[in-house]
C-alpha positions as CSV (number, residue, x, y, z in Angstrom):
1,M,213.6,252.6,211.0
2,T,212.1,249.6,208.9
3,E,209.5,247.2,209.8
4,G,212.0,244.4,210.1
5,E,214.0,246.4,212.7
6,E,210.6,247.3,214.6
7,D,209.8,243.5,214.7
8,K,213.2,242.8,215.9
9,T,213.0,244.9,218.8
10,E,209.7,243.9,219.8
11,E,210.2,240.0,220.1
12,P,212.7,240.9,223.2
13,Q,210.1,242.8,224.9
14,K,207.4,240.3,224.4
15,H,209.8,237.7,225.8
16,E,210.5,239.6,228.9
17,E,206.8,240.3,229.4
18,K,206.2,236.6,229.2
19,K,209.0,235.9,231.7
20,S,207.5,238.7,234.3
21,N,204.1,237.2,233.6
22,I,205.3,233.4,234.4
23,S,207.4,234.5,237.6
24,K,204.2,236.5,238.8
25,E,202.1,233.5,238.5
26,K,204.7,231.5,240.4
27,I,204.6,233.7,243.2
28,L,201.0,234.1,243.3
29,D,200.8,230.1,243.3
30,E,203.4,229.8,246.1
31,S,201.7,232.5,248.2
32,F,198.3,230.7,247.8
33,K,199.8,227.4,248.7
34,K,201.1,229.2,251.9
35,A,197.7,230.7,252.7
36,E,196.1,227.5,252.3
37,L,198.6,225.9,254.6
38,L,197.9,228.6,257.3
39,K,194.1,228.1,256.9
40,K,194.8,224.3,257.9
41,G,196.9,225.0,260.6
42,P,200.1,223.1,261.7
43,T,199.8,219.3,261.0
44,I,199.2,217.6,264.5
45,K,200.6,213.9,264.5
46,K,197.9,211.8,266.1
47,E,199.4,210.1,269.4
48,E,198.1,206.5,270.0
49,P,196.9,206.2,273.5
50,V,199.4,204.0,275.7
51,I,197.7,201.4,277.8
52,A,199.4,201.1,280.9
53,K,199.5,197.5,282.1
54,K,198.5,196.9,285.7
55,P,201.5,196.2,287.9
56,I,202.3,192.6,289.1
57,M,201.4,192.2,292.9
58,K,204.0,190.0,294.1
59,I,202.3,189.3,297.5
60,G,201.1,185.9,296.2
61,L,204.8,185.0,295.5
62,V,205.8,185.9,299.0
63,I,203.4,184.0,300.8
64,T,204.3,181.0,298.5
65,F,208.0,181.6,299.1
66,I,207.2,181.8,302.9
67,A,205.3,178.8,302.9
68,I,208.0,176.7,300.8
69,I,210.4,177.9,303.4
70,G,208.6,176.8,306.2
71,L,207.9,173.3,304.5
72,L,211.4,173.0,304.3
73,F,212.4,174.1,307.7
74,I,210.2,171.6,309.3
75,N,211.3,168.7,307.7
76,F,215.3,169.6,308.0
77,L,215.2,171.8,311.1
78,P,215.3,170.1,314.7
79,L,212.0,170.2,316.4
80,M,213.6,170.1,319.8
81,Y,216.8,170.5,321.5
82,I,217.4,168.8,324.9
83,Y,220.3,168.9,327.4
84,Y,219.9,167.4,330.9
85,E,222.2,166.0,333.6
86,T,221.5,163.2,335.9
87,D,223.5,161.2,338.5
88,L,224.5,158.8,335.8
89,G,225.7,161.5,333.3
90,S,224.5,164.0,330.8
91,I,222.7,163.8,327.4
92,E,222.6,166.5,324.8
93,E,220.3,165.5,321.9
94,Y,218.5,167.3,318.7
95,F,215.2,165.5,317.8
96,S,213.3,166.0,314.3
97,Y,209.7,165.4,313.9
98,N,210.2,162.1,312.4
99,D,211.9,161.1,315.3
100,I,209.1,161.7,317.6
101,R,206.3,160.9,315.2
102,F,208.1,157.4,314.9
103,D,208.9,157.1,318.6
104,L,212.5,157.3,318.0
105,I,213.0,159.3,321.3
106,E,215.8,157.8,323.6
107,P,216.6,157.3,326.5
108,E,213.2,156.9,328.4
109,E,213.7,159.8,330.8
110,I,213.1,162.2,327.8
111,N,209.7,160.6,327.3
112,N,209.0,160.8,331.1
113,I,209.0,164.8,330.9
114,F,206.3,164.9,328.7
115,E,204.1,162.0,330.2
116,S,201.5,162.8,333.0
117,S,202.7,162.1,336.7
118,C,198.7,161.7,337.6
119,N,197.3,158.3,337.5
120,N,193.6,159.2,337.6
121,C,193.7,162.1,335.5
122,S,192.4,162.5,332.0
123,H,194.4,162.6,328.9
124,N,196.9,165.2,328.5
125,S,196.6,166.5,331.8
126,D,199.0,167.5,334.6
127,Y,202.2,167.5,332.7
128,Y,205.0,169.3,334.2
129,F,206.5,170.9,331.1
130,G,202.9,172.0,329.7
131,V,203.4,170.1,326.4
132,T,202.4,166.4,325.8
133,K,203.8,164.0,323.3
134,N,200.8,164.4,321.3
135,D,201.4,167.9,320.8
136,L,204.9,167.1,319.7
137,I,203.4,165.0,317.0
138,N,200.0,166.9,316.1
139,S,201.4,170.5,316.2
140,P,203.9,169.9,313.4
141,R,201.6,168.2,311.4
142,I,199.2,170.6,311.6
143,T,201.8,173.4,310.5
144,I,202.7,171.4,307.6
145,Y,199.1,171.5,306.4
146,I,198.8,175.3,307.0
147,F,202.1,175.8,304.9
148,I,200.7,173.8,302.1
149,I,197.5,175.9,302.1
150,L,199.3,179.2,302.3
151,A,201.6,178.0,299.3
152,L,198.5,177.1,297.2
153,I,196.7,180.2,298.1
154,G,199.6,182.3,297.1
155,I,199.7,180.7,293.6
156,I,196.1,180.8,293.2
157,F,196.2,184.7,293.8
158,T,199.3,185.0,291.5
159,I,197.3,183.6,288.8
160,Y,194.4,185.8,289.4
161,I,196.8,188.9,289.2
162,L,198.1,187.6,285.8
163,I,194.4,187.1,284.7
164,D,193.3,190.6,285.8
165,R,196.3,192.3,283.8
166,K,194.6,190.8,280.7
167,K,191.0,190.9,281.6
168,D,190.8,194.0,283.7
169,F,188.6,193.3,286.1
170,S,186.7,196.2,287.8
171,D,188.3,197.9,291.1
172,E,185.5,196.6,293.0
173,T,186.1,193.0,291.9
174,N,189.7,193.3,292.9
175,T,189.0,194.7,296.0
176,I,186.9,192.0,297.0
177,V,189.0,189.2,295.9
178,Q,192.3,190.7,297.4
179,S,190.5,191.5,300.5
180,F,189.1,187.9,300.8
181,F,192.8,186.6,300.4
182,I,194.2,189.0,302.9
183,V,191.5,187.9,305.7
184,F,192.0,184.4,304.9
185,L,195.9,184.9,305.2
186,M,195.4,186.6,308.7
187,I,193.1,183.7,309.8
188,L,195.8,181.0,309.0
189,S,198.6,183.1,310.5
190,I,196.3,183.4,313.9
191,Y,195.8,179.6,313.6
192,L,199.4,179.0,313.0
193,L,200.3,181.1,316.1
194,S,197.7,179.3,318.4
195,I,199.0,175.9,317.8
196,N,202.3,176.8,318.5
197,L,202.4,179.1,321.4
198,K,202.1,176.4,323.9
199,F,205.6,175.6,323.1
200,L,206.6,179.3,324.2
201,D,204.4,178.8,327.3
202,S,206.2,175.6,328.4
203,H,209.0,177.6,329.5
204,L,206.7,179.2,332.4
205,F,205.4,175.8,333.3
206,F,209.0,174.8,333.7
207,E,209.8,177.4,335.9
208,L,206.8,176.8,338.1
209,N,207.3,172.9,338.2
210,K,211.0,173.0,338.6
211,P,211.0,171.2,341.9
212,F,208.8,168.2,340.8
213,I,210.9,167.8,337.6
214,F,214.2,167.8,339.6
215,A,212.4,165.0,342.2
216,M,212.1,163.0,338.9
217,G,216.1,162.7,339.0
218,F,217.2,165.6,336.9
219,N,220.0,167.6,338.1
220,R,219.8,170.2,335.4
221,L,217.5,170.3,332.4
222,R,217.2,172.7,329.3
223,I,214.5,172.2,326.3
224,F,214.0,174.4,323.5
225,F,211.5,173.9,320.6
226,L,213.3,175.2,317.5
227,M,210.5,174.7,314.8
228,P,207.5,175.9,316.9
229,Y,209.5,179.1,317.6
230,F,210.2,179.6,313.9
231,S,206.5,178.8,313.2
232,I,205.7,181.5,315.8
233,L,207.9,184.1,314.1
234,I,206.3,183.0,310.5
235,S,202.7,183.7,311.8
236,F,203.9,187.2,313.3
237,V,205.3,188.1,309.8
238,L,202.2,186.9,307.8
239,F,200.0,188.8,310.3
240,C,201.9,192.1,309.8
241,I,201.6,191.5,306.1
242,G,197.9,191.1,306.4
243,L,197.3,194.2,308.4
244,V,199.3,196.4,306.1
245,F,197.3,195.2,303.1
246,M,194.1,195.1,304.8
247,K,194.9,198.9,305.6
248,I,195.5,199.6,302.0
249,Y,192.3,198.0,300.8
250,L,190.2,199.4,303.5
251,N,191.5,203.1,302.3
252,R,190.8,202.0,298.9
253,A,187.4,200.8,299.6
254,V,186.7,204.2,301.7
255,N,187.7,206.2,298.5
256,Q,185.9,204.4,296.2
257,F,182.4,204.9,298.5
258,N,183.5,208.7,299.0
259,V,183.6,208.9,295.0
260,K,180.2,207.3,294.5
261,K,178.7,209.5,297.5
262,S,180.1,212.7,295.7
263,K,178.7,211.6,292.5
264,R,175.2,211.0,293.8
265,S,175.0,214.2,295.6
266,E,176.0,215.8,292.3
267,V,173.1,214.3,290.4
268,S,170.7,214.9,293.3
269,Y,171.7,218.7,293.1
270,R,171.2,218.9,289.4
271,F,167.8,217.3,289.3
272,G,166.7,219.0,292.7
273,S,166.3,216.1,294.7
274,N,166.1,216.3,298.7
275,I,167.4,212.6,298.8
């Protein structure tokens, strides 16, 4: 074999050796990269913390809605229904708050029902029906004021809840504010009940004084106070709402107290305190 032929046979061998070296380098490089990835571990995506917004407490809107309904009813719902029979005939009438306030009640027999039969008695005493004309005027007027205050309180409480969602007040602050709101709501509901309860009691007075009322010339008499009854119903609803939320806030306050107490006991245990 000549030198030229030997050179020709060596060239493909060298070429094959280069290819094998390159492939080995690639394999080593890939295996090194895989080893590095295994060392680093799987890539974990960072999850952004989800900020949960506080739920909107709708009790303020509910109270405002109830107060607005009360204001509408007291202006459009009849305050009193009356039906009576005398020897001259029978009369059936509905009277609104404005009718009584502006002294538009007719005939005069209806006014006599709410006037005292005692000449030397003090004001608003000895009434056969237990309700005076002043009650028919003052009780609805005070009821209107209560509904207006309830509507304002409901709006203010709703605004506070919306601000709390942005400012994120502490649980103690929320408990104090909400408890104050509920206590004030319950006080107003009790006062609303007290000023309208006399209209419910009037039926008892009517039964007790029937002989004296019929002696005034009435053969038959029926009276219903529509708006005061509705106000009594609203007062019960508001009071029940107050009781439910008062129980919720009381349980929350007790839980917060227990958490603080347990933390204090842990600290005292760690540092060997006897307190």
